[in-house]
HTML snippet that shows the backbone in 3Dmol.js (N, CA, C, O; Angstrom):
<script src="https://3Dmol.org/build/3Dmol-min.js"></script>
<div id="view" style="width:600px;height:400px;position:relative"></div>
<script>
const pdb = `
ATOM      1  N   MET A   1     116.809  98.865 122.938  1.00  0.00           N
ATOM      2  CA  MET A   1     116.909  97.733 122.016  1.00  0.00           C
ATOM      3  C   MET A   1     117.841  98.118 120.868  1.00  0.00           C
ATOM      4  O   MET A   1     117.674  99.171 120.252  1.00  0.00           O
ATOM      5  N   THR A   2     118.802  97.279 120.593  1.00  0.00           N
ATOM      6  CA  THR A   2     119.778  97.582 119.554  1.00  0.00           C
ATOM      7  C   THR A   2     119.335  97.027 118.208  1.00  0.00           C
ATOM      8  O   THR A   2     118.585  96.054 118.123  1.00  0.00           O
ATOM      9  N   GLU A   3     119.814  97.665 117.186  1.00  0.00           N
ATOM     10  CA  GLU A   3     119.521  97.229 115.819  1.00  0.00           C
ATOM     11  C   GLU A   3     120.285  95.942 115.522  1.00  0.00           C
ATOM     12  O   GLU A   3     121.427  95.802 115.960  1.00  0.00           O
ATOM     13  N   PRO A   4     119.690  94.999 114.790  1.00  0.00           N
ATOM     14  CA  PRO A   4     120.422  93.779 114.445  1.00  0.00           C
ATOM     15  C   PRO A   4     121.559  94.103 113.476  1.00  0.00           C
ATOM     16  O   PRO A   4     121.458  95.025 112.666  1.00  0.00           O
ATOM     17  N   SER A   5     122.620  93.345 113.573  1.00  0.00           N
ATOM     18  CA  SER A   5     123.769  93.555 112.695  1.00  0.00           C
ATOM     19  C   SER A   5     123.456  93.030 111.297  1.00  0.00           C
ATOM     20  O   SER A   5     122.479  92.313 111.083  1.00  0.00           O
ATOM     21  N   TYR A   6     124.302  93.404 110.372  1.00  0.00           N
ATOM     22  CA  TYR A   6     124.161  92.947 108.980  1.00  0.00           C
ATOM     23  C   TYR A   6     124.206  91.428 108.911  1.00  0.00           C
ATOM     24  O   TYR A   6     123.401  90.809 108.215  1.00  0.00           O
ATOM     25  N   ASP A   7     125.148  90.827 109.633  1.00  0.00           N
ATOM     26  CA  ASP A   7     125.281  89.369 109.616  1.00  0.00           C
ATOM     27  C   ASP A   7     124.052  88.685 110.214  1.00  0.00           C
ATOM     28  O   ASP A   7     123.626  87.635 109.731  1.00  0.00           O
ATOM     29  N   GLU A   8     123.482  89.281 111.267  1.00  0.00           N
ATOM     30  CA  GLU A   8     122.264  88.712 111.870  1.00  0.00           C
ATOM     31  C   GLU A   8     121.088  88.777 110.896  1.00  0.00           C
ATOM     32  O   GLU A   8     120.326  87.820 110.765  1.00  0.00           O
ATOM     33  N   LEU A   9     120.951  89.909 110.222  1.00  0.00           N
ATOM     34  CA  LEU A   9     119.882  90.057 109.228  1.00  0.00           C
ATOM     35  C   LEU A   9     120.070  89.076 108.070  1.00  0.00           C
ATOM     36  O   LEU A   9     119.109  88.475 107.588  1.00  0.00           O
ATOM     37  N   LYS A  10     121.305  88.927 107.638  1.00  0.00           N
ATOM     38  CA  LYS A  10     121.615  88.008 106.541  1.00  0.00           C
ATOM     39  C   LYS A  10     121.278  86.560 106.939  1.00  0.00           C
ATOM     40  O   LYS A  10     120.732  85.805 106.134  1.00  0.00           O
ATOM     41  N   ALA A  11     121.606  86.182 108.174  1.00  0.00           N
ATOM     42  CA  ALA A  11     121.308  84.833 108.658  1.00  0.00           C
ATOM     43  C   ALA A  11     119.805  84.619 108.758  1.00  0.00           C
ATOM     44  O   ALA A  11     119.304  83.548 108.414  1.00  0.00           O
ATOM     45  N   LYS A  12     119.087  85.626 109.226  1.00  0.00           N
ATOM     46  CA  LYS A  12     117.634  85.521 109.355  1.00  0.00           C
ATOM     47  C   LYS A  12     116.990  85.381 107.977  1.00  0.00           C
ATOM     48  O   LYS A  12     116.077  84.576 107.798  1.00  0.00           O
ATOM     49  N   LEU A  13     117.456  86.153 107.016  1.00  0.00           N
ATOM     50  CA  LEU A  13     116.934  86.066 105.649  1.00  0.00           C
ATOM     51  C   LEU A  13     117.182  84.676 105.062  1.00  0.00           C
ATOM     52  O   LEU A  13     116.296  84.110 104.422  1.00  0.00           O
ATOM     53  N   ALA A  14     118.358  84.132 105.270  1.00  0.00           N
ATOM     54  CA  ALA A  14     118.670  82.788 104.776  1.00  0.00           C
ATOM     55  C   ALA A  14     117.754  81.756 105.417  1.00  0.00           C
ATOM     56  O   ALA A  14     117.301  80.824 104.752  1.00  0.00           O
ATOM     57  N   GLU A  15     117.479  81.923 106.709  1.00  0.00           N
ATOM     58  CA  GLU A  15     116.587  80.999 107.414  1.00  0.00           C
ATOM     59  C   GLU A  15     115.169  81.069 106.846  1.00  0.00           C
ATOM     60  O   GLU A  15     114.529  80.039 106.634  1.00  0.00           O
ATOM     61  N   LEU A  16     114.681  82.284 106.602  1.00  0.00           N
ATOM     62  CA  LEU A  16     113.333  82.451 106.047  1.00  0.00           C
ATOM     63  C   LEU A  16     113.234  81.883 104.633  1.00  0.00           C
ATOM     64  O   LEU A  16     112.238  81.247 104.288  1.00  0.00           O
ATOM     65  N   GLU A  17     114.268  82.111 103.807  1.00  0.00           N
ATOM     66  CA  GLU A  17     114.277  81.563 102.449  1.00  0.00           C
ATOM     67  C   GLU A  17     114.271  80.044 102.482  1.00  0.00           C
ATOM     68  O   GLU A  17     113.617  79.405 101.657  1.00  0.00           O
ATOM     69  N   LYS A  18     114.986  79.471 103.416  1.00  0.00           N
ATOM     70  CA  LYS A  18     115.022  78.014 103.554  1.00  0.00           C
ATOM     71  C   LYS A  18     113.640  77.475 103.925  1.00  0.00           C
ATOM     72  O   LYS A  18     113.221  76.436 103.415  1.00  0.00           O
ATOM     73  N   GLN A  19     112.937  78.174 104.807  1.00  0.00           N
ATOM     74  CA  GLN A  19     111.586  77.765 105.194  1.00  0.00           C
ATOM     75  C   GLN A  19     110.640  77.802 104.002  1.00  0.00           C
ATOM     76  O   GLN A  19     109.835  76.889 103.819  1.00  0.00           O
ATOM     77  N   VAL A  20     110.731  78.854 103.191  1.00  0.00           N
ATOM     78  CA  VAL A  20     109.881  78.983 102.008  1.00  0.00           C
ATOM     79  C   VAL A  20     110.183  77.871 101.027  1.00  0.00           C
ATOM     80  O   VAL A  20     109.262  77.256 100.490  1.00  0.00           O
ATOM     81  N   ASP A  21     111.464  77.597 100.779  1.00  0.00           N
ATOM     82  CA  ASP A  21     111.857  76.533  99.856  1.00  0.00           C
ATOM     83  C   ASP A  21     111.357  75.183 100.341  1.00  0.00           C
ATOM     84  O   ASP A  21     110.879  74.381  99.538  1.00  0.00           O
ATOM     85  N   THR A  22     111.456  74.916 101.632  1.00  0.00           N
ATOM     86  CA  THR A  22     111.004  73.649 102.192  1.00  0.00           C
ATOM     87  C   THR A  22     109.511  73.491 102.004  1.00  0.00           C
ATOM     88  O   THR A  22     109.040  72.411 101.647  1.00  0.00           O
ATOM     89  N   ARG A  23     108.762  74.555 102.239  1.00  0.00           N
ATOM     90  CA  ARG A  23     107.306  74.505 102.093  1.00  0.00           C
ATOM     91  C   ARG A  23     106.913  74.245 100.637  1.00  0.00           C
ATOM     92  O   ARG A  23     106.003  73.461 100.367  1.00  0.00           O
ATOM     93  N   LYS A  24     107.599  74.902  99.706  1.00  0.00           N
ATOM     94  CA  LYS A  24     107.291  74.707  98.289  1.00  0.00           C
ATOM     95  C   LYS A  24     107.618  73.281  97.853  1.00  0.00           C
ATOM     96  O   LYS A  24     106.851  72.664  97.114  1.00  0.00           O
ATOM     97  N   ARG A  25     108.747  72.763  98.306  1.00  0.00           N
ATOM     98  CA  ARG A  25     109.141  71.410  97.925  1.00  0.00           C
ATOM     99  C   ARG A  25     108.216  70.369  98.526  1.00  0.00           C
ATOM    100  O   ARG A  25     107.988  69.322  97.919  1.00  0.00           O
ATOM    101  N   ALA A  26     107.693  70.631  99.679  1.00  0.00           N
ATOM    102  CA  ALA A  26     106.830  69.665 100.359  1.00  0.00           C
ATOM    103  C   ALA A  26     105.458  69.586  99.705  1.00  0.00           C
ATOM    104  O   ALA A  26     104.653  68.726 100.062  1.00  0.00           O
ATOM    105  N   GLY A  27     105.179  70.472  98.753  1.00  0.00           N
ATOM    106  CA  GLY A  27     103.886  70.468  98.091  1.00  0.00           C
ATOM    107  C   GLY A  27     102.775  71.019  98.965  1.00  0.00           C
ATOM    108  O   GLY A  27     101.599  70.726  98.748  1.00  0.00           O
ATOM    109  N   ALA A  28     103.146  71.808  99.941  1.00  0.00           N
ATOM    110  CA  ALA A  28     102.157  72.377 100.853  1.00  0.00           C
ATOM    111  C   ALA A  28     101.305  73.399 100.122  1.00  0.00           C
ATOM    112  O   ALA A  28     101.789  74.127  99.255  1.00  0.00           O
ATOM    113  N   MET A  29     100.053  73.443 100.476  1.00  0.00           N
ATOM    114  CA  MET A  29      99.159  74.436  99.906  1.00  0.00           C
ATOM    115  C   MET A  29      99.237  75.708 100.748  1.00  0.00           C
ATOM    116  O   MET A  29      99.447  75.669 101.960  1.00  0.00           O
ATOM    117  N   GLU A  30      99.062  76.817 100.071  1.00  0.00           N
ATOM    118  CA  GLU A  30      99.084  78.109 100.738  1.00  0.00           C
ATOM    119  C   GLU A  30      97.843  78.871 100.312  1.00  0.00           C
ATOM    120  O   GLU A  30      97.444  78.816  99.149  1.00  0.00           O
ATOM    121  N   PHE A  31      97.236  79.578 101.245  1.00  0.00           N
ATOM    122  CA  PHE A  31      96.015  80.334 100.981  1.00  0.00           C
ATOM    123  C   PHE A  31      96.311  81.817 101.117  1.00  0.00           C
ATOM    124  O   PHE A  31      97.016  82.244 102.032  1.00  0.00           O
ATOM    125  N   ARG A  32      95.760  82.597 100.189  1.00  0.00           N
ATOM    126  CA  ARG A  32      95.931  84.050 100.235  1.00  0.00           C
ATOM    127  C   ARG A  32      94.627  84.724  99.828  1.00  0.00           C
ATOM    128  O   ARG A  32      93.839  84.167  99.063  1.00  0.00           O
ATOM    129  N   VAL A  33      94.412  85.923 100.346  1.00  0.00           N
ATOM    130  CA  VAL A  33      93.281  86.745  99.930  1.00  0.00           C
ATOM    131  C   VAL A  33      93.820  87.762  98.942  1.00  0.00           C
ATOM    132  O   VAL A  33      94.756  88.503  99.246  1.00  0.00           O
ATOM    133  N   GLY A  34      93.226  87.794  97.759  1.00  0.00           N
ATOM    134  CA  GLY A  34      93.674  88.710  96.724  1.00  0.00           C
ATOM    135  C   GLY A  34      93.108  90.104  96.891  1.00  0.00           C
ATOM    136  O   GLY A  34      92.282  90.351  97.770  1.00  0.00           O
ATOM    137  N   GLU A  35      93.559  91.010  96.042  1.00  0.00           N
ATOM    138  CA  GLU A  35      93.127  92.406  96.093  1.00  0.00           C
ATOM    139  C   GLU A  35      91.619  92.563  95.932  1.00  0.00           C
ATOM    140  O   GLU A  35      91.018  93.451  96.537  1.00  0.00           O
ATOM    141  N   LYS A  36      91.008  91.706  95.121  1.00  0.00           N
ATOM    142  CA  LYS A  36      89.576  91.814  94.849  1.00  0.00           C
ATOM    143  C   LYS A  36      88.733  91.001  95.819  1.00  0.00           C
ATOM    144  O   LYS A  36      87.514  90.925  95.665  1.00  0.00           O
ATOM    145  N   GLY A  37      89.371  90.388  96.824  1.00  0.00           N
ATOM    146  CA  GLY A  37      88.623  89.678  97.848  1.00  0.00           C
ATOM    147  C   GLY A  37      88.433  88.199  97.592  1.00  0.00           C
ATOM    148  O   GLY A  37      87.695  87.539  98.324  1.00  0.00           O
ATOM    149  N   GLY A  38      89.076  87.666  96.581  1.00  0.00           N
ATOM    150  CA  GLY A  38      88.988  86.233  96.315  1.00  0.00           C
ATOM    151  C   GLY A  38      90.009  85.473  97.146  1.00  0.00           C
ATOM    152  O   GLY A  38      91.029  86.026  97.557  1.00  0.00           O
ATOM    153  N   VAL A  39      89.725  84.205  97.388  1.00  0.00           N
ATOM    154  CA  VAL A  39      90.661  83.346  98.117  1.00  0.00           C
ATOM    155  C   VAL A  39      91.384  82.474  97.093  1.00  0.00           C
ATOM    156  O   VAL A  39      90.756  81.745  96.325  1.00  0.00           O
ATOM    157  N   SER A  40      92.703  82.559  97.096  1.00  0.00           N
ATOM    158  CA  SER A  40      93.520  81.798  96.157  1.00  0.00           C
ATOM    159  C   SER A  40      94.229  80.668  96.889  1.00  0.00           C
ATOM    160  O   SER A  40      94.733  80.844  97.998  1.00  0.00           O
ATOM    161  N   VAL A  41      94.256  79.504  96.245  1.00  0.00           N
ATOM    162  CA  VAL A  41      94.975  78.354  96.780  1.00  0.00           C
ATOM    163  C   VAL A  41      96.175  78.123  95.871  1.00  0.00           C
ATOM    164  O   VAL A  41      96.032  77.895  94.670  1.00  0.00           O
ATOM    165  N   TYR A  42      97.350  78.186  96.467  1.00  0.00           N
ATOM    166  CA  TYR A  42      98.597  77.943  95.751  1.00  0.00           C
ATOM    167  C   TYR A  42      99.106  76.559  96.135  1.00  0.00           C
ATOM    168  O   TYR A  42      98.922  76.122  97.271  1.00  0.00           O
ATOM    169  N   GLY A  43      99.744  75.870  95.191  1.00  0.00           N
ATOM    170  CA  GLY A  43     100.358  74.593  95.499  1.00  0.00           C
ATOM    171  C   GLY A  43      99.638  73.400  94.902  1.00  0.00           C
ATOM    172  O   GLY A  43     100.087  72.266  95.065  1.00  0.00           O
ATOM    173  N   LEU A  44      98.524  73.634  94.209  1.00  0.00           N
ATOM    174  CA  LEU A  44      97.819  72.528  93.553  1.00  0.00           C
ATOM    175  C   LEU A  44      98.399  72.239  92.179  1.00  0.00           C
ATOM    176  O   LEU A  44      98.433  71.090  91.740  1.00  0.00           O
ATOM    177  N   GLY A  45      98.845  73.267  91.515  1.00  0.00           N
ATOM    178  CA  GLY A  45      99.391  73.130  90.168  1.00  0.00           C
ATOM    179  C   GLY A  45     100.224  74.352  89.840  1.00  0.00           C
ATOM    180  O   GLY A  45     100.697  75.056  90.732  1.00  0.00           O
ATOM    181  N   ARG A  46     100.393  74.591  88.574  1.00  0.00           N
ATOM    182  CA  ARG A  46     101.235  75.701  88.131  1.00  0.00           C
ATOM    183  C   ARG A  46     100.630  77.053  88.479  1.00  0.00           C
ATOM    184  O   ARG A  46     101.349  77.995  88.815  1.00  0.00           O
ATOM    185  N   PHE A  47      99.307  77.146  88.397  1.00  0.00           N
ATOM    186  CA  PHE A  47      98.621  78.399  88.673  1.00  0.00           C
ATOM    187  C   PHE A  47      97.733  78.251  89.896  1.00  0.00           C
ATOM    188  O   PHE A  47      97.283  77.149  90.207  1.00  0.00           O
ATOM    189  N   PRO A  48      97.478  79.354  90.594  1.00  0.00           N
ATOM    190  CA  PRO A  48      96.590  79.271  91.754  1.00  0.00           C
ATOM    191  C   PRO A  48      95.140  79.086  91.329  1.00  0.00           C
ATOM    192  O   PRO A  48      94.757  79.439  90.213  1.00  0.00           O
ATOM    193  N   VAL A  49      94.343  78.531  92.228  1.00  0.00           N
ATOM    194  CA  VAL A  49      92.899  78.426  92.036  1.00  0.00           C
ATOM    195  C   VAL A  49      92.282  79.522  92.887  1.00  0.00           C
ATOM    196  O   VAL A  49      92.490  79.564  94.100  1.00  0.00           O
ATOM    197  N   THR A  50      91.515  80.419  92.248  1.00  0.00           N
ATOM    198  CA  THR A  50      90.939  81.553  92.961  1.00  0.00           C
ATOM    199  C   THR A  50      89.425  81.560  92.805  1.00  0.00           C
ATOM    200  O   THR A  50      88.902  81.531  91.691  1.00  0.00           O
ATOM    201  N   LEU A  51      88.737  81.600  93.927  1.00  0.00           N
ATOM    202  CA  LEU A  51      87.280  81.702  93.956  1.00  0.00           C
ATOM    203  C   LEU A  51      86.899  82.696  95.040  1.00  0.00           C
ATOM    204  O   LEU A  51      87.682  82.974  95.948  1.00  0.00           O
ATOM    205  N   TYR A  52      85.687  83.227  94.933  1.00  0.00           N
ATOM    206  CA  TYR A  52      85.170  84.100  95.980  1.00  0.00           C
ATOM    207  C   TYR A  52      84.542  83.265  97.082  1.00  0.00           C
ATOM    208  O   TYR A  52      84.268  82.080  96.895  1.00  0.00           O
ATOM    209  N   TYR A  53      84.317  83.885  98.228  1.00  0.00           N
ATOM    210  CA  TYR A  53      83.819  83.205  99.423  1.00  0.00           C
ATOM    211  C   TYR A  53      82.626  82.293  99.115  1.00  0.00           C
ATOM    212  O   TYR A  53      82.637  81.113  99.466  1.00  0.00           O
ATOM    213  N   GLU A  54      81.607  82.841  98.464  1.00  0.00           N
ATOM    214  CA  GLU A  54      80.393  82.061  98.179  1.00  0.00           C
ATOM    215  C   GLU A  54      80.693  80.856  97.298  1.00  0.00           C
ATOM    216  O   GLU A  54      80.093  79.794  97.468  1.00  0.00           O
ATOM    217  N   GLN A  55      81.607  81.015  96.370  1.00  0.00           N
ATOM    218  CA  GLN A  55      81.976  79.910  95.490  1.00  0.00           C
ATOM    219  C   GLN A  55      82.695  78.812  96.268  1.00  0.00           C
ATOM    220  O   GLN A  55      82.443  77.628  96.047  1.00  0.00           O
ATOM    221  N   TRP A  56      83.591  79.199  97.180  1.00  0.00           N
ATOM    222  CA  TRP A  56      84.280  78.196  97.998  1.00  0.00           C
ATOM    223  C   TRP A  56      83.287  77.437  98.866  1.00  0.00           C
ATOM    224  O   TRP A  56      83.395  76.220  99.015  1.00  0.00           O
ATOM    225  N   ILE A  57      82.320  78.150  99.441  1.00  0.00           N
ATOM    226  CA  ILE A  57      81.319  77.497 100.284  1.00  0.00           C
ATOM    227  C   ILE A  57      80.515  76.489  99.467  1.00  0.00           C
ATOM    228  O   ILE A  57      80.285  75.367  99.919  1.00  0.00           O
ATOM    229  N   ARG A  58      80.087  76.880  98.269  1.00  0.00           N
ATOM    230  CA  ARG A  58      79.338  75.953  97.399  1.00  0.00           C
ATOM    231  C   ARG A  58      80.172  74.730  97.052  1.00  0.00           C
ATOM    232  O   ARG A  58      79.677  73.604  97.088  1.00  0.00           O
ATOM    233  N   LEU A  59      81.450  74.955  96.712  1.00  0.00           N
ATOM    234  CA  LEU A  59      82.332  73.851  96.350  1.00  0.00           C
ATOM    235  C   LEU A  59      82.558  72.922  97.538  1.00  0.00           C
ATOM    236  O   LEU A  59      82.497  71.701  97.391  1.00  0.00           O
ATOM    237  N   LEU A  60      82.816  73.487  98.708  1.00  0.00           N
ATOM    238  CA  LEU A  60      83.047  72.668  99.896  1.00  0.00           C
ATOM    239  C   LEU A  60      81.792  71.895 100.294  1.00  0.00           C
ATOM    240  O   LEU A  60      81.885  70.755 100.750  1.00  0.00           O
ATOM    241  N   ASP A  61      80.620  72.508 100.123  1.00  0.00           N
ATOM    242  CA  ASP A  61      79.367  71.808 100.416  1.00  0.00           C
ATOM    243  C   ASP A  61      79.135  70.640  99.460  1.00  0.00           C
ATOM    244  O   ASP A  61      78.499  69.648  99.818  1.00  0.00           O
ATOM    245  N   ALA A  62      79.659  70.771  98.240  1.00  0.00           N
ATOM    246  CA  ALA A  62      79.483  69.725  97.237  1.00  0.00           C
ATOM    247  C   ALA A  62      80.595  68.679  97.278  1.00  0.00           C
ATOM    248  O   ALA A  62      80.613  67.779  96.439  1.00  0.00           O
ATOM    249  N   ALA A  63      81.513  68.774  98.222  1.00  0.00           N
ATOM    250  CA  ALA A  63      82.666  67.865  98.277  1.00  0.00           C
ATOM    251  C   ALA A  63      82.281  66.387  98.286  1.00  0.00           C
ATOM    252  O   ALA A  63      82.907  65.611  97.563  1.00  0.00           O
ATOM    253  N   PRO A  64      81.284  65.954  99.066  1.00  0.00           N
ATOM    254  CA  PRO A  64      80.926  64.526  99.029  1.00  0.00           C
ATOM    255  C   PRO A  64      80.452  64.078  97.639  1.00  0.00           C
ATOM    256  O   PRO A  64      80.794  62.987  97.183  1.00  0.00           O
ATOM    257  N   ASP A  65      79.659  64.931  96.970  1.00  0.00           N
ATOM    258  CA  ASP A  65      79.191  64.603  95.621  1.00  0.00           C
ATOM    259  C   ASP A  65      80.348  64.551  94.635  1.00  0.00           C
ATOM    260  O   ASP A  65      80.388  63.688  93.758  1.00  0.00           O
ATOM    261  N   LEU A  66      81.288  65.480  94.783  1.00  0.00           N
ATOM    262  CA  LEU A  66      82.459  65.506  93.900  1.00  0.00           C
ATOM    263  C   LEU A  66      83.305  64.258  94.104  1.00  0.00           C
ATOM    264  O   LEU A  66      83.750  63.644  93.134  1.00  0.00           O
ATOM    265  N   LYS A  67      83.530  63.880  95.352  1.00  0.00           N
ATOM    266  CA  LYS A  67      84.312  62.671  95.629  1.00  0.00           C
ATOM    267  C   LYS A  67      83.645  61.445  95.015  1.00  0.00           C
ATOM    268  O   LYS A  67      84.321  60.606  94.418  1.00  0.00           O
ATOM    269  N   GLN A  68      82.334  61.333  95.155  1.00  0.00           N
ATOM    270  CA  GLN A  68      81.608  60.190  94.592  1.00  0.00           C
ATOM    271  C   GLN A  68      81.695  60.187  93.070  1.00  0.00           C
ATOM    272  O   GLN A  68      81.902  59.141  92.456  1.00  0.00           O
ATOM    273  N   PHE A  69      81.534  61.369  92.461  1.00  0.00           N
ATOM    274  CA  PHE A  69      81.639  61.491  91.010  1.00  0.00           C
ATOM    275  C   PHE A  69      83.017  61.039  90.530  1.00  0.00           C
ATOM    276  O   PHE A  69      83.134  60.332  89.529  1.00  0.00           O
ATOM    277  N   MET A  70      84.054  61.453  91.249  1.00  0.00           N
ATOM    278  CA  MET A  70      85.414  61.080  90.860  1.00  0.00           C
ATOM    279  C   MET A  70      85.634  59.580  91.000  1.00  0.00           C
ATOM    280  O   MET A  70      86.277  58.971  90.145  1.00  0.00           O
ATOM    281  N   GLU A  71      85.117  58.981  92.051  1.00  0.00           N
ATOM    282  CA  GLU A  71      85.241  57.529  92.214  1.00  0.00           C
ATOM    283  C   GLU A  71      84.493  56.796  91.107  1.00  0.00           C
ATOM    284  O   GLU A  71      84.994  55.816  90.558  1.00  0.00           O
ATOM    285  N   ASP A  72      83.296  57.271  90.782  1.00  0.00           N
ATOM    286  CA  ASP A  72      82.496  56.637  89.730  1.00  0.00           C
ATOM    287  C   ASP A  72      83.171  56.728  88.364  1.00  0.00           C
ATOM    288  O   ASP A  72      82.958  55.866  87.512  1.00  0.00           O
ATOM    289  N   ASN A  73      83.972  57.751  88.151  1.00  0.00           N
ATOM    290  CA  ASN A  73      84.605  57.989  86.851  1.00  0.00           C
ATOM    291  C   ASN A  73      86.120  57.810  86.889  1.00  0.00           C
ATOM    292  O   ASN A  73      86.831  58.308  86.016  1.00  0.00           O
ATOM    293  N   LYS A  74      86.604  57.110  87.887  1.00  0.00           N
ATOM    294  CA  LYS A  74      88.047  56.956  88.082  1.00  0.00           C
ATOM    295  C   LYS A  74      88.736  56.343  86.866  1.00  0.00           C
ATOM    296  O   LYS A  74      89.869  56.703  86.547  1.00  0.00           O
ATOM    297  N   SER A  75      88.061  55.425  86.193  1.00  0.00           N
ATOM    298  CA  SER A  75      88.669  54.768  85.034  1.00  0.00           C
ATOM    299  C   SER A  75      88.893  55.741  83.877  1.00  0.00           C
ATOM    300  O   SER A  75      89.732  55.482  83.014  1.00  0.00           O
ATOM    301  N   LYS A  76      88.169  56.841  83.844  1.00  0.00           N
ATOM    302  CA  LYS A  76      88.305  57.838  82.780  1.00  0.00           C
ATOM    303  C   LYS A  76      89.286  58.949  83.134  1.00  0.00           C
ATOM    304  O   LYS A  76      89.685  59.728  82.269  1.00  0.00           O
ATOM    305  N   LEU A  77      89.672  59.020  84.399  1.00  0.00           N
ATOM    306  CA  LEU A  77      90.519  60.109  84.866  1.00  0.00           C
ATOM    307  C   LEU A  77      91.994  59.781  84.694  1.00  0.00           C
ATOM    308  O   LEU A  77      92.408  58.626  84.802  1.00  0.00           O
ATOM    309  N   LYS A  78      92.771  60.809  84.427  1.00  0.00           N
ATOM    310  CA  LYS A  78      94.214  60.646  84.348  1.00  0.00           C
ATOM    311  C   LYS A  78      94.751  60.737  85.775  1.00  0.00           C
ATOM    312  O   LYS A  78      94.496  61.714  86.480  1.00  0.00           O
ATOM    313  N   LEU A  79      95.492  59.716  86.192  1.00  0.00           N
ATOM    314  CA  LEU A  79      96.037  59.674  87.554  1.00  0.00           C
ATOM    315  C   LEU A  79      97.548  59.652  87.496  1.00  0.00           C
ATOM    316  O   LEU A  79      98.138  58.995  86.639  1.00  0.00           O
ATOM    317  N   LYS A  80      98.179  60.381  88.425  1.00  0.00           N
ATOM    318  CA  LYS A  80      99.641  60.323  88.526  1.00  0.00           C
ATOM    319  C   LYS A  80     100.009  59.017  89.181  1.00  0.00           C
ATOM    320  O   LYS A  80      99.366  58.582  90.136  1.00  0.00           O
ATOM    321  N   GLU A  81     101.043  58.395  88.664  1.00  0.00           N
ATOM    322  CA  GLU A  81     101.474  57.111  89.217  1.00  0.00           C
ATOM    323  C   GLU A  81     102.711  57.244  90.038  1.00  0.00           C
ATOM    324  O   GLU A  81     103.204  56.253  90.575  1.00  0.00           O
TER     325      GLU A  81
END
`;
const viewer = $3Dmol.createViewer("view");
viewer.addModel(pdb, "pdb");
viewer.setStyle({}, {cartoon: {color: "spectrum"}});
viewer.zoomTo();
viewer.render();
</script>
């Protein structure tokens, strides 16, 4: 197996950078596990949201209640137009 040429590596890097840029522009969320074992969600806002496993499970279990709370208080919430 031969080593890729400089031009091939450069083209591959450009392709990967384009994929990353497209994902960021599309507003896609990205999940990562941090050094301390927390799960971080990137793409919701300026900073990631990081919680530990048990916290994510509690939050996900409460999702129906959260959705109802948000609907009940929609008139008080700031919404993007």
